[in-house]
LOVOMAR-303637 format. One line per field, with one value per residue (C-alpha): residue in one letter; z, x, y; residue number from 1. Coordinates in pm, 1 decimal. Each point is the difference from the previous one (the first is absolute). Layout:
// residues N
code	[a/...]
up	[Z/...]
east	[X/...]
north	[Y/...]
pos	[NUM/...]
This chain:
// residues 89
code	[x/x/x/x/x/x/x/x/x/x/x/x/x/x/x/x/x/x/x/x/x/x/x/x/x/x/x/x/x/x/x/x/x/x/x/x/x/x/x/x/x/x/x/x/x/x/x/x/x/x/x/x/x/x/x/x/x/x/x/x/x/x/x/x/x/x/x/x/x/x/x/x/x/x/x/x/x/x/x/x/x/x/x/x/x/x/x/x/x]
up	[12400.7/260.9/89.7/419.9/46.7/-186.3/266.8/25.7/-188.5/-281.9/2.1/-30.8/-301.1/-208.9/116.0/-167.7/-331.9/-14.6/100.2/-327.2/-167.1/20.3/254.5/311.9/301.5/364.7/138.0/290.5/345.2/-59.3/391.4/-78.6/-346.6/-165.6/-349.3/-247.8/-308.4/-126.5/-383.6/-86.2/98.7/341.0/4.7/-97.5/268.9/210.4/-78.0/-24.4/333.6/173.0/-141.7/107.0/360.1/-10.2/-137.2/289.4/279.1/165.4/6.6/105.0/406.9/-88.1/-195.4/-68.9/-170.3/-214.9/-101.2/-69.2/-172.3/-220.4/-95.7/-81.9/-208.2/-198.1/-92.9/-125.8/-220.5/-64.4/-153.7/-155.7/-209.6/-70.2/-95.4/-250.3/-191.9/-22.8/-288.3/-121.0/-355.2]
east	[-10065.0/165.2/137.2/38.1/146.0/-302.0/-168.0/-381.6/-136.4/281.1/-168.7/-384.2/107.5/172.5/-271.9/-286.6/196.0/-0.5/-408.9/-13.0/133.2/-239.5/221.6/-176.4/299.2/36.6/330.3/106.7/215.3/311.8/35.5/-310.6/68.3/293.3/7.5/197.8/48.2/46.2/46.2/-197.0/294.2/31.3/-382.6/-63.4/320.9/-200.6/-246.0/77.3/115.0/-306.5/-190.0/175.7/46.8/-438.7/19.1/280.7/-297.1/312.3/-276.3/-275.9/-4.2/34.3/-270.2/9.4/320.8/-126.3/-289.9/183.6/324.6/-337.2/-28.4/351.6/-72.3/-324.2/162.2/327.2/-213.5/-208.9/303.3/152.9/-241.4/-106.9/370.2/-23.3/-147.1/166.9/219.1/281.0/108.8]
north	[-5295.4/-16.1/363.0/-22.5/294.1/215.9/180.7/-60.2/332.9/-79.0/-326.0/75.8/259.7/-344.4/-168.5/265.5/61.6/-418.2/-2.2/369.3/-305.6/-263.3/-244.6/-117.5/108.4/21.3/153.9/-261.8/26.6/-120.9/-35.6/-255.7/-130.2/-198.5/85.8/-236.5/-39.7/-335.9/-111.9/-297.2/-305.6/144.9/26.5/-356.8/-172.6/184.4/-189.7/-319.9/36.4/134.5/-251.5/-247.8/175.3/-30.5/-440.4/-32.0/33.4/169.9/263.8/-185.3/102.8/410.3/63.9/413.0/-103.1/-281.3/254.9/249.8/-182.6/-102.4/382.1/44.5/-292.5/60.1/347.7/-140.2/-190.2/259.8/239.1/-250.2/-109.0/366.1/33.4/-266.1/202.3/322.6/9.0/281.6/95.2]
pos	[1/2/3/4/5/6/7/8/9/10/11/12/13/14/15/16/17/18/19/20/21/22/23/24/25/26/27/28/29/30/31/32/33/34/35/36/37/38/39/40/41/42/43/44/45/46/47/48/49/50/51/52/53/54/55/56/57/58/59/60/61/62/63/64/65/66/67/68/69/70/71/72/73/74/75/76/77/78/79/80/81/82/83/84/85/86/87/88/89]
């Protein structure tokens, strides 16, 4: 949930409530984290572009960017795998 206008105390109340429901919630500071809600098609497109970028070897000499890109690819693949299991009635 992205609510950049909420203060730290309010965010902690939401996290505490989510924790009470069994979720593993953590507040993050929007000044440091970009939270973006993307639909499946957007994730698939971004994933394809990131894979192509890594396969092109253009980032070969920039190891931290390559590692970060691969980490994002792994996260997106995991999300897509889990999203495939979700059905709506």
